[in-house]
TORKE-523069 format. One record per residue (C-alpha): x, y, z; residue number from 1; residue in three letters; chain. Coordinates in Angstrom, 2 decimals. Each point is the difference from the previous one (the first is absolute). Last residue first. Layout:
N
x/y/z/n/res/chain
X/Y/Z/NUM/ALA/A
...
REM end
This chain:
66
x/y/z/n/res/chain
-11.00/17.46/-22.77/66/ASP/A
0.92/-0.99/3.51/65/ASP/A
-1.70/-3.18/1.21/64/GLN/A
-1.99/0.04/3.21/63/GLU/A
0.59/-2.57/2.68/62/ILE/A
-2.85/-0.13/2.51/61/THR/A
1.12/-1.07/3.43/60/MET/A
-1.84/-1.95/2.67/59/TRP/A
1.31/-0.20/3.56/58/LEU/A
-1.70/-2.81/1.87/57/THR/A
-1.97/0.64/3.19/56/ARG/A
-3.47/0.25/-1.59/55/HIS/A
0.59/-2.95/-2.32/54/ALA/A
0.56/-2.27/3.00/53/ASP/A
1.24/-3.54/-0.66/52/VAL/A
1.69/-0.93/3.26/51/VAL/A
3.02/-2.13/0.86/50/GLU/A
1.46/-0.78/-3.42/49/LEU/A
-0.37/3.58/-1.23/48/ALA/A
1.78/1.29/3.12/47/GLU/A
2.77/-2.60/-0.34/46/LEU/A
0.76/0.81/-3.64/45/HIS/A
3.68/0.95/0.12/44/GLU/A
0.79/-2.05/3.11/43/ALA/A
-1.71/-3.07/-1.43/42/THR/A
1.80/0.36/-3.32/41/LEU/A
3.34/0.34/1.78/40/ALA/A
-0.73/-3.03/2.20/39/ARG/A
-0.91/-2.10/-3.06/38/ALA/A
3.18/1.12/-1.79/37/ASP/A
2.11/-0.97/2.98/36/GLY/A
-1.87/-3.31/0.30/35/MET/A
0.71/-1.17/-3.53/34/ARG/A
-0.55/-3.68/0.90/33/TRP/A
-1.76/-0.62/-3.36/32/GLU/A
-3.18/-0.97/1.85/31/LEU/A
0.32/3.20/2.03/30/SER/A
0.35/2.13/-3.13/29/LEU/A
-3.07/-1.60/-1.57/28/THR/A
-2.09/0.47/3.14/27/SER/A
1.10/3.60/0.33/26/LEU/A
-0.91/0.58/-3.66/25/ARG/A
-3.48/-1.44/0.54/24/GLN/A
-0.48/2.14/3.10/23/MET/A
1.21/3.10/-1.83/22/CYS/A
-2.34/-0.66/-2.94/21/TRP/A
-2.95/-0.47/2.38/20/ASP/A
0.85/3.25/1.80/19/ARG/A
0.22/1.85/-3.31/18/LEU/A
-3.36/-1.45/-1.10/17/GLN/A
-1.56/1.05/3.30/16/THR/A
1.44/3.49/-0.40/15/LEU/A
-1.48/0.29/-3.50/14/GLN/A
-3.37/-1.28/1.22/13/LEU/A
0.02/2.53/2.84/12/THR/A
0.81/2.71/-2.52/11/ARG/A
-2.93/-0.99/-2.19/10/GLU/A
-2.35/-0.11/3.00/9/LEU/A
1.18/3.41/1.13/8/THR/A
-0.52/1.43/-3.50/7/ALA/A
-3.52/-1.49/-0.12/6/PRO/A
-0.94/1.68/3.31/5/LYS/A
-0.58/-2.19/3.02/4/ALA/A
-3.48/0.04/1.53/3/PRO/A
-0.48/2.05/3.17/2/GLU/A
0.46/-1.57/3.44/1/MET/A
REM end
């Protein structure tokens, strides 16, 4: 297996941080008995919660119009 490129490592870190935020938010929602919101968040981010894979995630660059 070849070493990961810096961009891939950065993207993996970003996805890991997103997953961690989602898990923290799910925990907070569950503790507040907001189960509908927790289910909606899980459904929206299920792929990111299951597997952190920078190669399978769609990345977009947003360019500003001048």
